[in-house]
DRENDONU-229747 format. One line per field, with one value per residue (C-alpha): residue in one letter; residue number from 1; x negated, y negated, z. Coordinates in nm, 4 decimals, padded with zeros to 6 digits. Example, Ala and Ser with C-alpha at 12.3 -4.5 7.8 and 13.67 -1.06 7.14 Angstrom:
2
residuo <- (a s)
num <- (1 2)
u <- (-01.2300 -01.3670)
v <- (00.4500 00.1060)
w <- (00.7800 00.7140)
***
This chain:
552
residuo <- (m a p t d a r d q e w w r s s v i y q i y p r s f a d s s g t g v g d l r g i t e r l g s l a d l g v d a i w l s p f y r s p q r d a g y d v s d f r d v d p l f g t l d d f d a m v a r a h e l g l r v i a d i v p n h s s s d h p w f q a a l a a a p g s p e r a r y m f r d g k g e n g e l p p n n w e s v f g g p m w t r v t e a d g t p g q w y l h i f d s s q p d f n w e l e e v r a e f d d v l r f w l d r g v d g f r v d v a h g l i k a d g l p d f v q a d d e a s m g g g a a t q s p y w a q d g v h e v w r r w r r i v d e y e g d r i l a a e a w v y p l d f m a n w v r p d e m h q t f n f g y m e t g w d a d a l r k v v d d s i a t f a a v g a p s t w v l s n h d m i r h a t r l s l g e d t p q g h g v g p e s p g l p d i d e g i r r a r a a s l l m l s l p g g a y l y q g e e l g l p e a v d i p g h a r q d p t w h r t e g e r y g r d g c r v p l p w e a d a p a y g f s p s g d a w l p q p e v y g v l a r d a q l g t e g s t l e m y r t a l r l r r e l g l g t g t g g v t w d e t p a g v l a h r v g d v h v v a n v s g d p f p v e g e v l v a s h a l e d g m l p a d a t i w v r v p e)
num <- (1 2 3 4 5 6 7 8 9 10 11 12 13 14 15 16 17 18 19 20 21 22 23 24 25 26 27 28 29 30 31 32 33 34 35 36 37 38 39 40 41 42 43 44 45 46 47 48 49 50 51 52 53 54 55 56 57 58 59 60 61 62 63 64 65 66 67 68 69 70 71 72 73 74 75 76 77 78 79 80 81 82 83 84 85 86 87 88 89 90 91 92 93 94 95 96 97 98 99 100 101 102 103 104 105 106 107 108 109 110 111 112 113 114 115 116 117 118 119 120 121 122 123 124 125 126 127 128 129 130 131 132 133 134 135 136 137 138 139 140 141 142 143 144 145 146 147 148 149 150 151 152 153 154 155 156 157 158 159 160 161 162 163 164 165 166 167 168 169 170 171 172 173 174 175 176 177 178 179 180 181 182 183 184 185 186 187 188 189 190 191 192 193 194 195 196 197 198 199 200 201 202 203 204 205 206 207 208 209 210 211 212 213 214 215 216 217 218 219 220 221 222 223 224 225 226 227 228 229 230 231 232 233 234 235 236 237 238 239 240 241 242 243 244 245 246 247 248 249 250 251 252 253 254 255 256 257 258 259 260 261 262 263 264 265 266 267 268 269 270 271 272 273 274 275 276 277 278 279 280 281 282 283 284 285 286 287 288 289 290 291 292 293 294 295 296 297 298 299 300 301 302 303 304 305 306 307 308 309 310 311 312 313 314 315 316 317 318 319 320 321 322 323 324 325 326 327 328 329 330 331 332 333 334 335 336 337 338 339 340 341 342 343 344 345 346 347 348 349 350 351 352 353 354 355 356 357 358 359 360 361 362 363 364 365 366 367 368 369 370 371 372 373 374 375 376 377 378 379 380 381 382 383 384 385 386 387 388 389 390 391 392 393 394 395 396 397 398 399 400 401 402 403 404 405 406 407 408 409 410 411 412 413 414 415 416 417 418 419 420 421 422 423 424 425 426 427 428 429 430 431 432 433 434 435 436 437 438 439 440 441 442 443 444 445 446 447 448 449 450 451 452 453 454 455 456 457 458 459 460 461 462 463 464 465 466 467 468 469 470 471 472 473 474 475 476 477 478 479 480 481 482 483 484 485 486 487 488 489 490 491 492 493 494 495 496 497 498 499 500 501 502 503 504 505 506 507 508 509 510 511 512 513 514 515 516 517 518 519 520 521 522 523 524 525 526 527 528 529 530 531 532 533 534 535 536 537 538 539 540 541 542 543 544 545 546 547 548 549 550 551 552)
u <- (00.0000 -00.1075 -00.2044 00.0904 -00.0537 00.0706 -00.1582 -00.0142 00.3482 00.5000 00.1712 00.3514 00.4004 00.0405 -00.0687 -00.2609 -00.1166 -00.3020 -00.0965 -00.2254 -00.0945 -00.1797 -00.2266 -00.4836 -00.6676 -00.9010 -00.8960 -01.0608 -00.9855 -01.0885 -00.7409 -00.7652 -00.4813 -00.5369 -00.4278 -00.3828 -00.7200 -00.8825 -00.7067 -00.8191 -01.1802 -01.1765 -00.9865 -01.3113 -01.3642 -01.0271 -01.1047 -01.4323 -01.2441 -01.0514 -00.6861 -00.4320 -00.2213 -00.1807 00.1360 00.1595 00.3676 00.5749 00.4011 00.7195 00.8045 00.8957 00.8835 00.6836 00.8857 00.8522 00.5291 00.7025 00.9858 01.2064 01.2241 01.3479 01.2788 01.2550 01.1112 00.8086 00.4811 00.4474 00.1843 00.0213 -00.0844 -00.1262 00.0760 00.2529 -00.0593 -00.2646 -00.0213 -00.0445 -00.4247 -00.4207 -00.1930 -00.4106 -00.7264 -00.5651 -00.4542 -00.8003 -00.9380 -00.6770 -00.4777 -00.1002 00.0759 00.3774 00.5606 00.7488 01.1096 01.3385 01.7046 01.8752 01.8428 01.7009 01.5432 01.7800 01.5979 01.7229 01.9378 02.2266 02.2291 02.1940 02.4921 02.6829 02.6159 02.7460 03.0560 03.3786 03.4756 03.6201 03.4272 03.2454 02.9167 02.9778 03.0910 02.7303 02.6403 02.8069 03.0006 03.2714 03.4928 03.3962 03.5953 03.7338 03.9852 03.7802 03.5585 03.2810 03.1872 03.0006 03.2132 03.0697 02.8018 02.5227 02.1645 01.8958 01.5931 01.3824 01.5749 01.8785 02.2182 02.2527 02.4765 02.4155 02.6872 02.6744 02.7842 03.0342 03.0073 03.2389 03.0153 03.2379 03.1214 03.2022 03.1632 02.8903 02.6524 02.4909 02.1148 01.9785 01.6399 01.5595 01.8206 01.6168 01.6941 02.0692 02.1973 02.3378 02.6873 02.6071 02.9754 02.9717 02.8913 02.7210 02.4581 02.3989 02.3650 02.1213 01.8874 01.9188 01.7694 01.4999 01.3861 01.3611 01.1709 00.8855 00.9033 00.8638 00.5488 00.4013 00.4649 00.4733 00.7466 00.8857 00.8583 01.2090 01.2251 01.4967 01.6348 01.8758 02.0280 02.2336 02.5775 02.7708 03.0626 03.4142 03.5390 03.1905 03.2757 03.0928 02.7884 02.5147 02.1941 02.0472 01.7340 01.5342 01.6137 01.3808 01.5001 01.5326 01.6427 01.9622 02.0860 02.3455 02.3650 02.3635 02.6424 02.5092 02.7460 02.4580 02.2103 02.2355 02.5873 02.6856 02.7344 02.3602 02.3222 02.5297 02.2752 01.9770 02.1341 02.1853 01.8238 01.6985 01.8754 01.6952 01.3418 01.4064 01.4598 01.0891 00.7926 00.5141 00.6959 00.7905 00.8930 01.1044 00.9781 01.2133 01.1477 01.4313 01.4089 01.6596 01.6685 01.6625 01.4483 01.7298 01.9264 01.6250 01.6057 01.9301 01.7258 01.5127 01.7726 01.6971 01.9027 01.7877 01.4382 01.1146 00.9626 01.0515 00.8153 00.7950 00.8361 00.8940 00.5349 00.3972 00.5697 00.4493 00.1922 -00.1501 -00.0124 -00.0857 00.2523 00.4455 00.2287 00.2680 00.6455 00.6838 00.4589 00.6579 00.9923 00.8904 00.7689 01.0706 01.3267 01.2007 01.1367 01.5037 01.5974 01.3068 01.0966 00.7434 00.6864 00.4871 00.2378 00.1597 -00.0152 -00.0172 00.1505 00.2097 00.4860 00.3219 00.0373 -00.2699 -00.3193 -00.6764 -00.5062 -00.1616 -00.2811 -00.4539 -00.1901 -00.0747 00.2909 00.5057 00.5613 00.8667 00.8164 00.7648 00.7026 00.3243 00.0573 -00.1300 -00.3693 -00.1113 00.0207 -00.0250 -00.2581 -00.4671 -00.7309 -01.1021 -01.1753 -01.4182 -01.1655 -00.8964 -01.1146 -01.2229 -00.8624 -00.7702 -01.0480 -00.9334 -00.5701 -00.6565 -00.8520 -00.5648 -00.3149 -00.5208 -00.5352 -00.1563 00.0443 00.2478 00.1920 -00.0154 -00.0105 -00.3063 -00.2799 -00.5523 -00.8394 -00.7671 -01.0499 -01.2734 -01.1279 -00.9893 -00.8130 -00.5208 -00.6265 -00.4990 -00.6422 -00.4617 -00.3796 -00.0130 -00.0583 -00.2091 00.0634 00.2955 00.5315 00.8933 00.9380 00.6929 00.8755 01.2354 01.1639 00.9606 00.6598 00.8450 00.7366 00.3931 00.5161 00.3168 00.0347 -00.2184 -00.2062 -00.2060 -00.5371 -00.7500 -00.9938 -01.3713 -01.5695 -01.9201 -02.0560 -02.2659 -02.0399 -01.7938 -01.4685 -01.6516 -01.6219 -01.2455 -01.2657 -01.5528 -01.4524 -01.4645 -01.0968 -00.8512 -00.4796 -00.5080 -00.8236 -01.0473 -01.1927 -01.5695 -01.5550 -01.4621 -01.8224 -01.9397 -01.6681 -01.7062 -01.7052 -02.0631 -02.1854 -02.0219 -02.0740 -02.3432 -02.3800 -02.3618 -02.0888 -01.9089 -01.5302 -01.5434 -01.7704 -01.5468 -01.2457 -01.4347 -01.5457 -01.2040 -01.0226 -01.2658 -01.2291 -00.8519 -00.8378 -01.1015 -00.9564 -00.5917 -00.5086 -00.2126 -00.0514 00.0562 00.4284 00.4489 00.4042 00.1260 00.0263 -00.1191 -00.3893 -00.3583 -00.5413 -00.5557 -00.3507 -00.4348 -00.5905 -00.4386 -00.5910 -00.4756 -00.6321 -00.6068 -00.7861 -01.1336 -01.1066 -01.0440 -00.9034 -00.9370 -00.8038 -00.8918 -00.6334 -00.6725 -00.8099 -01.1334 -01.4314 -01.3422 -01.5898 -01.6061 -01.8118 -01.8676 -02.0051 -01.9038 -01.7323 -01.6236 -01.5808 -01.4467 -01.7008 -02.0045 -01.9975 -02.1682 -02.3551 -02.1138 -01.8108 -01.5526 -01.4818 -01.1438 -01.0228 -01.1948 -01.1012 -01.3253 -01.2931 -01.5210 -01.5554 -01.5328 -01.5873 -01.2767)
v <- (00.0000 -00.3588 -00.5616 -00.7239 -00.9274 -01.2788 -01.4579 -01.2480 -01.3346 -01.5203 -01.4711 -01.5368 -01.9081 -01.9865 -01.6682 -01.6269 -01.3308 -01.1791 -01.0280 -00.7004 -00.5921 -00.2220 -00.1181 -00.3966 -00.4087 -00.1082 00.2324 00.5100 00.7967 00.6722 00.6702 00.3016 00.2190 00.0982 00.3206 00.3302 00.4925 00.2158 -00.0396 00.1400 00.1460 -00.2288 -00.3495 -00.4459 -00.7150 -00.8690 -00.8631 -01.0330 -01.2894 -01.3886 -01.3213 -01.2099 -00.9660 -00.7952 -00.7740 -00.4872 -00.5129 -00.1956 00.1407 00.3511 00.6392 00.4846 00.5446 00.2185 00.0511 -00.2750 -00.2080 -00.0456 -00.2931 -00.0173 00.2183 00.5764 00.6788 00.4133 00.6592 00.7946 00.6810 00.7124 00.9747 00.7050 00.5392 00.8426 01.0046 00.9167 01.0424 00.7919 00.5193 00.6135 00.6133 00.2693 00.1269 00.2804 00.1313 -00.2094 -00.2161 -00.1021 -00.4108 -00.6386 -00.6763 -00.6475 -00.4758 -00.6200 -00.3927 -00.5191 -00.4013 -00.4230 -00.4210 -00.5833 -00.2841 00.0613 00.2415 00.4009 00.7236 00.6939 00.9964 00.7657 00.6132 00.9487 01.0676 00.7545 00.8279 01.1826 01.0705 00.9217 00.5532 00.4567 00.7292 00.6784 00.7380 00.4481 00.2245 00.2089 00.0016 -00.2741 -00.0807 -00.2655 -00.2091 -00.4071 -00.6712 -00.6476 -00.4098 -00.1021 -00.2372 -00.3010 -00.6417 -00.6989 -00.7898 -01.1446 -01.3580 -01.3337 -01.3229 -01.1076 -01.2689 -01.0537 -01.1654 -01.0214 -00.9326 -00.8573 -00.5607 -00.2189 00.0173 00.3836 00.6903 00.8919 01.2666 01.3382 01.1435 00.8377 00.4777 00.3915 00.1321 -00.1294 -00.1697 -00.4891 -00.5428 -00.8885 -00.7643 -00.4786 -00.2236 00.0335 -00.1634 -00.1370 -00.3675 -00.2171 -00.3085 -00.4779 -00.5166 -00.1428 -00.0357 00.2802 00.0682 -00.1426 00.1623 00.3218 00.0248 00.0144 00.3610 00.2660 -00.0220 00.2046 00.4678 00.2255 00.0450 00.3816 00.4343 00.1142 -00.1601 -00.5058 -00.6431 -00.6785 -00.9184 -00.9072 -00.9146 -01.1332 -01.2323 -01.4751 -01.1985 -00.8941 -01.0602 -01.1670 -01.4090 -01.2645 -01.1973 -01.2220 -01.5428 -01.6469 -01.8658 -02.0169 -02.1199 -02.4498 -02.4267 -02.6381 -02.4178 -02.1437 -01.8003 -01.6882 -02.0232 -02.0828 -02.3393 -02.5783 -02.7606 -02.4742 -02.2639 -01.9571 -01.6621 -01.4166 -01.6228 -01.7584 -01.6450 -01.6995 -01.3282 -01.2578 -01.4123 -01.1366 -00.8876 -01.0763 -01.1147 -00.7408 -00.6812 -00.9265 -00.7268 -00.4137 -00.5582 -00.7151 -00.3665 -00.2947 -00.4070 -00.6116 -00.9086 -00.7526 -01.0029 -01.0635 -01.2934 -01.4002 -01.4378 -01.6849 -01.8992 -02.1574 -02.5335 -02.7876 -02.7233 -02.7806 -02.5082 -02.2732 -02.3307 -02.1354 -01.8173 -01.8887 -01.9873 -01.8408 -01.5239 -01.4537 -01.4332 -01.5532 -01.7044 -01.7839 -01.8565 -02.2280 -02.2215 -02.5955 -02.6395 -02.3806 -02.5445 -02.8955 -03.0198 -03.1630 -03.5056 -03.6822 -03.8498 -03.5341 -03.3242 -03.5649 -03.5646 -03.1879 -03.1389 -03.3877 -03.2548 -02.8927 -02.9401 -03.1482 -02.9242 -02.5941 -02.7431 -02.8444 -02.4741 -02.3776 -02.2168 -02.2844 -02.3986 -02.1690 -02.2636 -02.0593 -02.1362 -01.8044 -01.4649 -01.1666 -01.3469 -01.6864 -01.8076 -01.8150 -02.1625 -02.1744 -02.2036 -02.3432 -02.6650 -02.7700 -02.6687 -02.9369 -02.8608 -02.6733 -02.3046 -02.1422 -01.8538 -01.5278 -01.6811 -01.6594 -01.7978 -01.6459 -01.7331 -01.9405 -02.1338 -02.5128 -02.7109 -02.4293 -02.5846 -02.5425 -02.2642 -02.4770 -02.7593 -02.5144 -02.3509 -02.6906 -02.8015 -02.4644 -02.4917 -02.8403 -02.7340 -02.4321 -02.6371 -02.8817 -02.5971 -02.4243 -02.7453 -02.7639 -02.6424 -02.3263 -01.9962 -01.9546 -01.6844 -01.5914 -01.3834 -01.1291 -01.2750 -01.6394 -01.6335 -01.5608 -01.8445 -01.6046 -01.7782 -01.6319 -01.3651 -01.5222 -01.3104 -00.9817 -00.8141 -00.7546 -00.3763 -00.3821 -00.5901 -00.4014 -00.6548 -00.5813 -00.9537 -00.9311 -00.6364 -00.7500 -01.0901 -00.9347 -01.1454 -01.4749 -01.4794 -01.3524 -01.2369 -01.1774 -00.9467 -01.2306 -01.2689 -00.8932 -00.7932 -00.5655 -00.7369 -00.7627 -00.6342 -00.5759 -00.7678 -00.4860 -00.1873 -00.0186 -00.2171 -00.4693 -00.2234 -00.1841 00.1797 00.4305 00.5516 00.2056 00.2286 -00.0505 -00.0492 -00.4050 -00.5374 -00.7597 -01.0776 -01.1255 -01.4183 -01.1684 -01.0515 -01.3997 -01.4266 -01.0773 -01.0594 -00.9365 -01.2232 -01.4742 -01.3206 -01.5156 -01.7617 -02.1140 -02.3165 -02.0173 -02.0032 -01.6921 -01.8615 -02.1684 -01.9517 -01.7608 -02.0846 -02.2481 -01.9485 -01.9284 -02.3006 -02.2897 -02.0292 -02.1875 -02.5386 -02.4346 -02.6122 -02.3843 -02.4216 -02.7849 -02.8481 -03.2262 -03.2489 -03.4236 -03.7822 -03.9312 -04.1956 -04.5024 -04.4235 -04.5587 -04.4089 -04.0505 -03.9711 -03.7824 -03.7778 -03.6543 -03.5743 -03.2790 -03.3776 -03.4826 -03.3074 -03.5370 -03.3710 -03.5716 -03.4584 -03.6743 -03.5525 -03.8078 -04.1253 -04.3165 -04.1811 -04.2160 -04.2815 -04.0064 -04.0099 -03.7444 -03.3949 -03.1876 -02.8669 -02.7330 -02.8877 -02.7804 -03.0110 -03.1868 -03.5576 -03.7743 -04.0589 -04.0338 -04.0455 -03.7727 -03.7396 -03.6546 -03.2935 -03.2318 -03.1734 -03.1946 -03.1327 -03.3432 -03.3832 -03.7444 -03.8046 -03.9535)
w <- (00.0000 -00.0596 00.2494 00.4261 00.7137 00.7897 00.5454 00.2608 00.3224 00.0285 -00.1532 -00.4802 -00.4038 -00.4969 -00.6710 -00.9947 -01.1854 -01.4807 -01.7611 -01.9029 -02.2407 -02.1932 -02.5564 -02.6042 -02.2708 -02.2627 -02.4343 -02.2308 -02.4679 -02.8128 -02.9659 -03.0551 -02.8146 -02.4592 -02.1712 -01.7944 -01.7268 -01.9275 -01.7073 -01.3911 -01.5120 -01.5797 -01.2714 -01.1019 -01.3636 -01.2731 -00.9025 -00.9923 -01.2010 -00.8879 -00.9673 -00.7068 -00.9055 -01.2398 -01.4461 -01.6946 -02.0092 -02.0655 -02.0332 -02.0255 -02.2562 -02.5908 -02.9673 -02.9765 -03.2490 -03.0550 -02.8682 -02.5724 -02.5257 -02.6703 -02.3722 -02.4075 -02.0456 -01.7731 -01.5186 -01.7023 -01.8573 -02.2332 -02.3225 -02.5355 -02.2078 -01.9826 -01.7070 -01.3845 -01.2027 -01.4025 -01.3022 -00.9344 -00.9538 -01.1149 -00.8440 -00.5707 -00.7231 -00.7662 -00.4035 -00.2952 -00.4741 -00.3150 -00.6375 -00.6416 -00.9322 -01.1138 -01.3581 -01.6599 -01.6725 -01.9747 -01.8667 -02.1659 -02.3976 -02.4437 -02.7341 -02.9822 -02.8834 -02.5234 -02.4266 -02.3426 -02.6897 -02.8605 -02.6581 -02.7646 -03.1317 -03.0885 -02.8987 -03.0331 -03.0315 -02.6951 -02.5102 -02.1774 -02.3614 -02.5971 -02.3117 -02.1873 -02.4957 -02.6984 -02.9641 -03.1555 -03.4568 -03.7646 -03.9444 -04.2973 -04.4491 -04.3643 -04.0864 -04.3360 -04.1894 -03.8618 -03.5571 -03.5621 -03.7283 -03.4683 -03.5982 -03.4387 -03.2751 -03.5086 -03.8179 -03.9931 -03.8414 -03.4707 -03.5587 -03.7143 -03.8352 -03.7393 -03.9302 -03.7299 -03.6668 -03.9588 -04.1966 -04.2320 -04.1732 -03.8140 -03.5438 -03.5088 -03.2139 -03.0875 -03.0707 -02.9869 -03.1071 -03.3460 -03.4560 -03.2602 -02.9387 -02.8644 -02.5895 -02.2714 -02.1547 -01.8248 -01.7378 -01.6611 -01.3049 -01.4314 -01.6076 -01.2967 -01.0734 -01.3191 -01.2936 -00.9151 -00.9215 -01.1736 -00.9504 -00.6489 -00.8473 -00.9159 -00.5820 -00.4119 -00.6207 -00.4788 -00.7334 -00.5791 -00.8001 -01.1484 -01.4369 -01.5823 -01.9605 -02.1165 -01.7766 -01.9412 -02.1537 -02.0453 -02.0221 -02.3318 -02.3502 -02.3515 -02.7012 -02.8563 -03.0465 -03.3633 -03.3008 -03.5148 -03.3409 -03.4558 -03.6705 -03.4262 -03.1254 -03.0061 -03.1172 -02.7555 -02.6145 -02.4260 -02.1844 -02.0597 -02.3922 -02.6443 -02.4882 -02.6637 -02.6081 -02.5630 -02.3569 -02.0020 -01.9161 -01.5522 -01.4958 -01.5066 -01.1628 -01.0026 -01.1367 -00.9987 -00.6543 -00.6501 -00.7525 -00.4882 -00.2184 -00.3402 -00.3433 -00.0022 00.1389 00.0906 00.2973 00.1477 00.0000 -00.3355 -00.6007 -00.9108 -01.1868 -01.4642 -01.8322 -01.8841 -02.1969 -02.0745 -02.0752 -01.9184 -01.6115 -01.3657 -01.5433 -01.5343 -01.1593 -01.1194 -01.1715 -00.8607 -00.6069 -00.2608 -00.3140 -00.6711 -00.8194 -00.6641 -00.9782 -01.3361 -01.6195 -01.6854 -02.0616 -02.0679 -01.9509 -02.1912 -02.4867 -02.4008 -02.6472 -02.5702 -02.4773 -02.1487 -02.1004 -02.1845 -01.9530 -01.6633 -01.7051 -01.7245 -01.4197 -01.2105 -01.3298 -01.2717 -00.9167 -00.8158 -00.9834 -00.8455 -00.5005 -00.4898 -00.4728 -00.2463 -00.5206 -00.6442 -00.9962 -01.2183 -01.4878 -01.7962 -02.1247 -02.3131 -02.3212 -02.5501 -02.7440 -02.7973 -03.0141 -02.7901 -02.6517 -02.7841 -03.1233 -03.0404 -02.8751 -03.1958 -03.4486 -03.6864 -03.6153 -03.3638 -03.4302 -03.2651 -03.0261 -03.2127 -03.5570 -03.5298 -03.7618 -04.0520 -04.3311 -04.5195 -04.2182 -04.2450 -04.0213 -03.8747 -03.6469 -03.6171 -03.3649 -03.1631 -03.1256 -03.0192 -02.7547 -02.6210 -02.5726 -02.4230 -02.1631 -02.0670 -02.0455 -01.8322 -01.5784 -01.5501 -01.5040 -01.2345 -01.0308 -00.9942 -00.6933 -00.7407 -00.9162 -01.2321 -01.4984 -01.7162 -02.0316 -02.0933 -02.2920 -02.2257 -01.9714 -02.2717 -02.4782 -02.7366 -03.0270 -03.2177 -03.4672 -03.7882 -04.0714 -04.0034 -04.3357 -04.4023 -04.4144 -04.0636 -03.8992 -03.6675 -03.5132 -03.6186 -03.6817 -03.9750 -04.1251 -04.0650 -04.2230 -04.5077 -04.4156 -04.3772 -04.0108 -03.9132 -03.5730 -03.2557 -03.3586 -03.3564 -02.9776 -02.9142 -03.0721 -02.8468 -02.6102 -02.6598 -02.3613 -02.5016 -02.7982 -02.9414 -02.8688 -03.1069 -03.1211 -02.8986 -02.6096 -02.6332 -02.7436 -02.7392 -03.0866 -03.2432 -03.3341 -03.2534 -03.3305 -03.4669 -03.6376 -03.4240 -03.5774 -03.5881 -03.3460 -03.0739 -03.0732 -02.9775 -02.7110 -02.5616 -02.1837 -02.1468 -02.3671 -02.1338 -01.7885 -01.6066 -01.8944 -01.7613 -01.9283 -02.0774 -02.0644 -01.8453 -01.5901 -01.5936 -01.5054 -01.2352 -01.0732 -01.1005 -00.9526 -00.6617 -00.5900 -00.6291 -00.3544 -00.1274 -00.1554 -00.1432 -00.4671 -00.5365 -00.1949 -00.2060 -00.1584 -00.1890 -00.5626 -00.7507 -00.6804 -00.9946 -00.9997 -01.2174 -01.5405 -01.8942 -02.1760 -02.2585 -01.9189 -01.6239 -01.2758 -00.9363 -00.5994 -00.3625 -00.0442 -00.1521 -00.4890 -00.7837 -01.0978 -01.4195 -01.7569 -02.0547 -02.3001 -02.5775 -02.4206 -02.4507 -02.2554 -01.8856 -01.6008 -01.3365 -01.0168 -00.7531 -00.7130 -01.0153 -00.9041 -01.2433 -01.5855 -01.9221 -02.0880 -01.9474 -01.8692 -02.1266 -01.9547 -01.6626 -01.8920 -01.9509 -02.3257 -02.4765 -02.4694 -02.1352 -01.7701 -01.4651 -01.0897 -00.8712 -00.4964 -00.3827 -00.0074 00.1517)
***
């Protein structure tokens, strides 16, 4: 079990949680796909990095049509990643190192290979088996039209028609994502009870909480009315203004209150963290009210561009809004669905979540400029009070992998849109551990399920470890100082200094944090603790952040 003494209570309020995308973290067996034993072997590097917990994207049994987010058995490990014994060994090793373990859970849908869905296909319309999912009769003279006009997040209709047992065209089933991911019917008590049991299965195995996938989904509006999402809205976005019938329905909060009661039964301060793409911030805060989830990802912060005024506003609004319901804000810059921030912060235009970038995308930045901005943004983020999330590889400054050939791409978004959207493969490329090893140390065989760009050799972990000024050493120093100085524990918000346009500065005790986003060179005095870029004649240049100690 993870430590549970007094200093660990409510650890999540100021924690730094590191996201592991298992298939791309470390491959111990040479298959070209990461696995649980590979994670266990590399956990020491994460303890050395200085994070508090790890969050694993799905490792459950799955046909892997959507990289594990299509689950066929919620109580088992996919053989691709190992066994339940491997999982238990990984949790034990993590706890031995003082790292907590957060498991991803996917309640909105299952795989079409799930026994429940296979039973639904074999059963008749109106049967208890079909009631577990969202089956509906079609429109038109012979039911040949979908029940409504909803469009899938992955492109194309949100409905697929089945062939009945007698060979005739039959009902349609709903899938917010791919057709291989049918949505559960969360109005049914049987579905809710099933997930109660799934939660307890993993909590009993020692997990310290759950990251909840699509936490603003699950419940659909009565009658499933037609709805067209605006072109300028994120594909997974919902909120008070959009009134989407499949996002952010009030009924989801009953589910999260029920889940909160379950995790509260367990010792060790287990947590729930929501992936809720909802706006505005005060609406998102509904997911972290005292009887619901502990944290929610602050997508408003992640989607804010490299602009000083916009950053200051979203920081102030986030802290105030979440504090109003007794929750910490969280800060995140990258994840497995977003373009890595070492590329995104220098893009010439906004790219919606999931669309990705590729060789023909407009305005692709210079890699060095992107990494420089990413380093500055990361130092600013790690100075803020609340919880922070890191995505694997950002501590190395990894940019998005842009030049992935079409035949090598695996994201269903790429295939369902016939290449119109590049999808998310570019942020999921396997990590580089050793510059001179096969597959840069990811796999002993040299195989990797997605091709790694050459720049990964320069950015490999062993090339950066102990190298002064490297991105890895910057993260290690910042995480150590964040813990030692209590930068994440503040509850009174951020007090900004008066600064010229383009510059942000705030103080935590005798630590002065200055981020020159786009301003003129700015004078900085004091003992340098960590910097994304060195001072130039005592001046902080643009695209740079520094922490200095100034005696009070």
